[in-house]
ROKE-516039 format. One record per residue (C-alpha): y, z, x; residue number from 0; residue in three letters. Coordinates in pm, 1 decimal. Layout:
R          y          z          x   pos   code
R          Y          Z          X   NUM    ala
...
END
This chain:
R          y          z          x   pos   code
R        0.0        0.0        0.0     0    met
R      346.8      -92.8      126.6     1    leu
R      521.5      226.2       22.4     2    asn
R      736.0      478.0      207.3     3    asn
R      501.0      776.3      225.9     4    arg
R      526.5      993.3      535.5     5    val
R      165.9      923.2      636.0     6    glu
R      248.9      552.2      673.3     7    asn
R      484.0      622.4      962.8     8    tyr
R      397.0      682.3     1329.5     9    pro
R      437.3     1046.7     1423.1    10    lys
R      659.8      950.7     1714.2    11    ser
R      916.5      794.0     1480.1    12    leu
R      909.0     1095.9     1250.4    13    leu
R      995.6     1318.5     1548.9    14    lys
R     1315.3     1126.3     1617.8    15    leu
R     1640.2     1302.0     1527.0    16    tyr
R     2002.6     1235.7     1611.7    17    phe
R     2356.4     1324.4     1508.9    18    his
R     2627.9     1078.2     1411.0    19    his
R     2994.0     1157.0     1474.2    20    tyr
R     3326.7     1000.5     1378.9    21    ile
R     3572.3     1035.7     1666.9    22    val
R     3944.2     1014.7     1584.0    23    arg
R     4237.7      971.5     1821.3    24    phe
R     4613.8      945.6     1772.0    25    glu
R     4807.9      686.5     1972.6    26    ala
R     5085.6      833.5     2188.0    27    gln
R     5224.8      487.5     2264.5    28    glu
R     5211.5      137.4     2118.3    29    asp
R     4876.1       -9.4     2225.3    30    thr
R     4692.0     -341.4     2223.9    31    thr
R     4310.9     -332.7     2236.2    32    phe
R     4070.0     -585.8     2392.5    33    pro
R     3871.8     -791.9     2141.4    34    ser
R     3540.6     -600.9     2172.9    35    phe
R     3615.7     -228.8     2177.9    36    gln
R     3261.6     -107.1     2237.0    37    gly
R     3249.3     -254.3     2587.1    38    ala
R     3549.7      -73.0     2730.0    39    trp
R     3473.3      248.5     2538.8    40    leu
R     3126.0      260.7     2691.8    41    arg
R     3258.1      169.9     3038.6    42    gly
R     3530.5      435.6     3035.9    43    leu
R     3290.2      695.9     2896.6    44    phe
R     3045.5      629.6     3180.7    45    gly
R     3321.5      660.3     3436.4    46    gln
R     3451.9      990.5     3295.9    47    ile
R     3101.3     1133.6     3237.5    48    ala
R     3023.6     1086.8     3608.4    49    ala
R     3305.5     1332.4     3684.6    50    glu
R     3199.9     1608.0     3442.7    51    ile
R     2953.3     1874.3     3559.4    52    tyr
R     2782.9     2159.0     3375.0    53    leu
R     2891.6     2511.6     3456.0    54    glu
R     2631.5     2675.2     3687.1    55    pro
R     2524.2     2931.9     3424.7    56    gly
R     2469.8     2666.8     3156.7    57    ile
R     2285.7     2438.3     3398.6    58    ala
R     2050.9     2720.6     3499.9    59    lys
R     1974.9     2813.5     3137.1    60    ser
R     1876.7     2451.6     3067.6    61    arg
R     1672.9     2408.4     3386.3    62    asn
R     1918.7     2154.7     3523.6    63    ile
R     2017.9     2143.5     3889.3    64    lys
R     2374.3     2240.6     3982.4    65    asn
R     2615.6     1952.1     4043.0    66    lys
R     2433.1     1731.1     3791.6    67    thr
R     2686.6     1516.0     3610.9    68    ser
R     2697.6     1450.4     3236.9    69    leu
R     2635.1     1082.3     3312.8    70    arg
R     2311.2     1163.7     3497.0    71    asp
R     2196.1     1391.3     3215.4    72    ile
R     2259.2     1128.0     2948.7    73    leu
R     2087.6      857.9     3153.8    74    met
R     1796.2     1091.0     3233.3    75    leu
R     1806.0     1005.4     3601.5    76    gln
R     1538.5     1262.0     3670.2    77    leu
R     1203.8     1198.2     3847.3    78    pro
R      989.4     1311.6     3555.5    79    glu
R     1166.5     1095.4     3297.7    80    ser
R      986.3      774.9     3202.1    81    lys
R     1017.4      559.6     2889.5    82    pro
R      731.6      554.9     2639.2    83    ala
R      694.2      179.3     2672.7    84    ser
R      838.9      -94.6     2886.5    85    lys
R     1136.9     -283.7     2750.8    86    ser
R     1352.6     -562.1     2881.8    87    arg
R     1655.7     -385.6     2742.2    88    phe
R     1677.8      -48.1     2915.5    89    thr
R     1940.5      106.3     3138.7    90    ser
R     1947.9       99.5     3516.1    91    glu
R     1745.5      421.1     3521.3    92    ser
R     1465.2      254.9     3322.8    93    gly
R     1543.6      463.7     3012.8    94    asn
R     1728.9      365.3     2695.6    95    pro
R     2060.0      546.5     2678.5    96    arg
R     2063.4      822.6     2416.6    97    pro
R     2403.4      734.8     2274.4    98    tyr
R     2562.1      446.9     2086.9    99    val
R     2927.8      357.5     2048.1   100    phe
R     2982.9      203.0     1708.2   101    ser
R     3325.3       35.4     1692.8   102    pro
R     3488.1      -25.5     1355.0   103    asp
R     3519.4     -404.2     1328.0   104    ile
R     3806.2     -349.7     1081.2   105    arg
R     4009.0     -153.8     1337.8   106    gln
R     4348.6     -309.5     1407.6   107    lys
R     4389.9     -466.7     1750.8   108    lys
R     4746.8     -336.8     1779.3   109    arg
R     4846.6       21.6     1710.4   110    leu
R     5189.2      178.1     1696.6   111    lys
R     5265.5      525.4     1826.0   112    lys
R     5128.3      783.8     1581.6   113    gly
R     4864.1      556.0     1428.1   114    glu
R     4496.8      651.3     1432.1   115    leu
R     4209.8      499.6     1625.1   116    phe
R     3848.5      590.4     1538.7   117    ser
R     3491.5      490.6     1619.3   118    phe
R     3138.2      608.5     1549.2   119    gly
R     2930.8      781.1     1816.3   120    phe
R     2559.0      856.7     1780.6   121    thr
R     2386.7     1105.7     2011.3   122    leu
R     2007.5     1143.0     2018.7   123    val
R     1791.9     1455.9     2027.8   124    gly
R     1838.6     1727.5     2288.4   125    lys
R     2144.6     1552.3     2431.8   126    cys
R     2339.0     1719.3     2151.3   127    asn
R     2304.7     2041.2     2355.2   128    leu
R     2571.2     1884.8     2577.8   129    his
R     2813.2     1808.3     2294.8   130    leu
R     3082.0     2030.5     2452.6   131    asn
R     3077.1     1816.1     2765.3   132    gln
R     3076.6     1494.7     2559.1   133    val
R     3387.9     1610.6     2371.2   134    ile
R     3547.1     1703.6     2705.5   135    asp
R     3478.9     1343.4     2813.6   136    ala
R     3649.0     1212.4     2497.1   137    phe
R     3958.3     1424.6     2568.3   138    ile
R     3976.7     1293.3     2924.1   139    lys
R     3923.9      935.6     2802.7   140    met
R     4233.1      970.2     2583.8   141    gly
R     4438.0     1105.7     2873.6   142    lys
R     4315.0      824.8     3098.5   143    his
R     4436.9      572.5     2844.7   144    gly
R     4300.6      305.7     2610.4   145    phe
R     4374.4      -59.5     2560.2   146    gly
R     4512.1     -332.9     2780.0   147    asn
R     4798.2     -112.8     2901.7   148    glu
R     4586.0      206.0     2933.2   149    gln
R     4816.3      395.2     2698.0   150    asn
R     4742.2      760.2     2624.5   151    thr
R     4576.6      896.6     2310.7   152    phe
R     4521.3     1251.3     2184.3   153    asn
R     4177.7     1345.8     2050.9   154    leu
R     4233.6     1476.5     1698.2   155    leu
R     3884.2     1549.0     1569.8   156    ser
R     3512.1     1490.8     1600.3   157    val
R     3336.3     1506.0     1263.4   158    thr
R     2961.3     1504.7     1214.4   159    glu
R     2845.3     1292.4      919.9   160    thr
R     2509.0     1279.1      744.6   161    his
R     2330.1     1000.9      560.3   162    ser
R     2475.3     1147.1      241.7   163    gly
R     2829.0     1274.5      187.1   164    asn
R     2797.9     1591.8      394.6   165    asp
R     3036.1     1640.0      687.3   166    thr
R     3085.0     1904.1      955.0   167    asn
R     3395.0     1916.4     1175.0   168    thr
R     3264.5     2010.9     1519.6   169    val
R     3601.7     1972.9     1693.4   170    phe
R     3963.7     1983.6     1579.8   171    his
R     4259.4     1970.3     1814.2   172    his
R     4423.6     2271.9     1645.2   173    ser
R     4128.5     2499.4     1730.2   174    lys
R     3976.3     2596.9     2062.8   175    lys
R     3621.9     2646.9     1936.5   176    arg
R     3364.2     2366.2     1919.5   177    ile
R     3114.7     2411.7     1635.8   178    asn
R     2745.8     2333.6     1669.8   179    lys
R     2615.7     2016.6     1502.0   180    pro
R     2427.7     2104.0     1183.0   181    glu
R     2339.3     1772.1     1018.5   182    leu
R     2054.9     1598.6     1202.9   183    pro
R     1952.4     1258.7     1070.2   184    ile
R     1579.9     1181.8     1049.3   185    leu
R     1372.3      889.2      929.5   186    leu
R     1232.4     1098.5      643.3   187    lys
R     1586.6     1121.2      498.1   188    asn
R     1543.9      759.5      383.7   189    phe
R     1188.2      761.1      247.7   190    leu
R     1305.5      750.9     -115.6   191    asp
R     1533.8      449.6      -64.9   192    thr
R     1401.6      115.6     -195.2   193    gln
R     1520.7     -240.1     -238.7   194    phe
R     1598.3     -367.2     -588.3   195    lys
R     1392.5     -681.6     -532.5   196    lys
R     1188.7     -855.3     -265.4   197    glu
R     1496.6     -996.9      -99.6   198    gln
R     1754.6     -839.5      128.6   199    ala
R     2054.8     -952.7      328.8   200    thr
R     2151.3     -800.0      662.6   201    ile
R     2494.2     -845.9      815.7   202    gln
R     2507.0     -834.0     1196.0   203    phe
R     2857.2     -712.7     1278.7   204    glu
R     2840.0     -716.3     1659.3   205    thr
R     2649.0     -926.6     1914.3   206    phe
R     2276.2     -889.1     1848.5   207    thr
R     2013.8    -1023.3     2090.8   208    arg
R     1647.0     -927.3     2060.4   209    leu
R     1498.1    -1161.7     2322.7   210    gly
R     1595.4    -1358.4     2630.8   211    glu
R     1570.0    -1694.2     2448.2   212    asn
R     1735.1    -1599.2     2117.6   213    asp
R     2018.3    -1846.9     2169.7   214    cys
R     1768.8    -2138.4     2157.1   215    tyr
R     1599.4    -2030.8     1834.0   216    his
R     1899.6    -2010.0     1602.6   217    gly
R     1768.0    -1687.1     1448.5   218    ser
R     1498.3    -1420.8     1481.7   219    phe
R     1214.6    -1315.8     1253.4   220    ser
R     1180.9     -997.2     1050.2   221    phe
R      882.9     -907.6     1269.5   222    his
R     1095.9     -947.2     1583.4   223    asp
R     1365.2     -725.3     1436.1   224    leu
R     1139.4     -443.2     1315.9   225    thr
R      926.5     -451.4     1632.9   226    arg
R     1237.4     -423.7     1849.7   227    asn
R     1382.2     -135.9     1647.4   228    ile
R     1050.6       52.0     1628.5   229    ala
R      989.7       27.2     2004.5   230    ala
R     1346.1      137.0     2078.9   231    arg
R     1323.9      434.9     1842.5   232    leu
R      990.2      542.6     1986.2   233    gln
R     1128.6      539.3     2340.4   234    asn
R     1425.8      749.3     2230.0   235    leu
R     1196.7      991.2     2043.5   236    ala
R      964.7     1035.7     2342.4   237    cys
R     1242.7     1083.8     2596.7   238    leu
R     1485.6     1298.9     2399.0   239    tyr
R     1296.7     1448.8     2101.6   240    cys
R      960.6     1557.5     2244.3   241    gly
R      748.3     1287.9     2078.9   242    ala
R      435.7     1133.6     2231.4   243    lys
R      384.2      755.7     2263.1   244    pro
R      139.2      582.5     2030.9   245    glu
R       52.4      233.3     1915.0   246    ser
R      289.5       79.1     1660.8   247    leu
R       57.4     -212.9     1575.2   248    ala
R      -78.6      -71.1     1246.9   249    asp
R      269.4       20.9     1126.9   250    phe
R      405.2     -328.0     1201.6   251    leu
R      106.5     -527.1     1070.9   252    gln
R      278.2     -630.4      745.8   253    tyr
R      611.8     -729.9      903.2   254    ala
R      508.2    -1095.7      970.9   255    pro
R      462.3    -1141.3      595.1   256    gln
R      838.4    -1105.4      542.7   257    val
R     1003.3    -1445.7      585.3   258    lys
R     1353.7    -1579.0      642.8   259    ile
R     1502.0    -1714.5      319.9   260    gln
R     1847.4    -1805.5      448.1   261    his
R     2036.5    -1764.0      773.8   262    thr
R     2403.6    -1792.0      857.1   263    asp
R     2409.5    -1660.1     1214.2   264    leu
R     2639.8    -1766.3     1495.5   265    tyr
R     2592.0    -1716.4     1868.9   266    trp
R     2883.0    -1538.5     2036.7   267    asn
R     2949.9    -1397.1     2380.4   268    gln
R     3202.3    -1169.5     2545.0   269    tyr
R     3267.5    -1104.6     2913.6   270    ala
R     3365.3     -746.8     2996.3   271    thr
R     3474.5     -568.6     3313.2   272    leu
R     3267.4     -256.0     3379.7   273    gln
R     3490.6       27.9     3496.4   274    thr
R     3196.9      205.2     3663.7   275    glu
R     3133.0      -61.9     3927.5   276    asn
R     3418.6     -310.4     3871.8   277    asn
R     3171.1     -591.0     3796.9   278    asn
R     3180.4     -837.0     3509.1   279    his
R     2892.0     -858.9     3265.6   280    arg
R     2822.4    -1081.7     2968.4   281    leu
R     2745.1     -937.0     2625.6   282    ile
R     2609.4    -1197.9     2387.5   283    asp
R     2412.5    -1237.3     2067.9   284    gly
R     2425.1    -1332.9     1701.6   285    tyr
R     2673.4    -1223.9     1437.7   286    thr
R     2661.4    -1319.0     1071.5   287    gly
R     2418.1    -1294.0      780.3   288    leu
R     2044.2    -1334.3      741.7   289    ile
R     1841.9    -1300.6      419.7   290    thr
R     1475.0    -1202.6      424.0   291    phe
R     1225.4    -1219.3      137.5   292    ser
R      897.9    -1033.0       99.7   293    gly
R      753.7     -685.5       55.6   294    lys
R      946.5     -478.5      307.9   295    phe
R     1015.9     -141.2      143.8   296    asn
R      772.5        1.8      400.2   297    arg
R     1026.3      -81.4      672.0   298    tyr
R     1344.4       18.3      490.7   299    leu
R     1369.3      368.2      647.1   300    pro
R     1330.5      206.3      989.9   301    leu
R     1611.3      -38.0      913.7   302    leu
R     1835.0      241.0      783.3   303    lys
R     1789.5      437.2     1107.8   304    ile
R     1869.0      117.9     1297.7   305    gly
R     2207.9      105.0     1127.0   306    glu
R     2300.8      410.8     1335.3   307    phe
R     2112.7      329.8     1657.7   308    leu
R     2152.4      -51.5     1649.7   309    his
R     1904.6     -316.7     1766.4   310    ala
R     1844.0     -526.7     2075.2   311    gly
R     2038.2     -531.8     2399.7   312    lys
R     2354.9     -342.7     2503.4   313    asp
R     2339.6      -98.6     2212.6   314    thr
R     2529.2      168.0     2410.7   315    ala
R     2822.0      -75.3     2418.8   316    tyr
R     2816.7     -114.9     2041.6   317    gly
R     2617.5     -440.1     2040.7   318    ala
R     2338.4     -481.7     1784.3   319    gly
R     2534.8     -318.5     1503.7   320    lys
R     2423.0     -429.4     1157.8   321    tyr
R     2426.1     -308.8      800.4   322    arg
R     2208.4     -365.2      496.1   323    leu
R     2425.4     -484.4      211.6   324    leu
R     2445.5     -217.7      -57.8   325    his
R     2365.0     -445.3     -350.2   326    glu
R     2010.3     -454.1     -213.1   327    asn
R     1929.4      -95.2     -304.8   328    phe
R     1790.1       70.4     -614.8   329    lys
R     1992.9      372.3     -732.9   330    pro
R     1815.4      702.0     -653.8   331    leu
END
């Protein structure tokens, strides 16, 4: 049966948990942003995170060596850390990064002094123990400066959001205390969600590339998409949530039965300068719409989790961001 019962899902995917935050800044000067915000946000975050270290007492309590930077912790550059399965799209350390910048594609490219700038930020598993240091990095990013002119911004708030309407303000500029995150998101949160009919449209908002030869195919299959997301989520669950690797073949066996009904995808690319090493890199992939038809309610929770954690390559930069159009869903 192609239903959404817990027993149909690999245990490794059920172990995955993460927190999603909305980060808000206020512009202190008129600012113009580059066209793809995720690239420079991720680059600046990596640069700042390399300069932030845990206090000795905190590091000792978490069995982390002194003088270990936040960047090293988030990239798991530790000898015992290995991904659950090999992937072409992992970081330099061989592990998928446990965070995702999710830029708002509706964000204005030019801001005046006093206007707000916001983005989504997803942090996986035990890395949320280091939320204080992550927020410290956000504050320093604002002081360093955003946009083409590197103009300064003040961090106003970091708000945790859930799959429903619940929110939790973990940081506000008017208060010194940082609250603990309380709203973990899990795959089981979406088990009751179903499509209205055997047809669904997905909008890819930022560059999405699942394979090395995607640009020659003009699209990608539902099986490619779900296999990529499932493998990515399992790696994250094993590295950051204490899960154990297992075969995903039985779970994915029905995915090839879902077919492409219509596609309106366009190949795009963007060259970005990495602030960490001053090298250029190319971020590319599809944007646009694709409609699938078939019995895929079994994979809906997986796709909903992917809305937060993205799919394919360069997810930490905000690439691979997609959303399932709301008219697809049955009311709960």
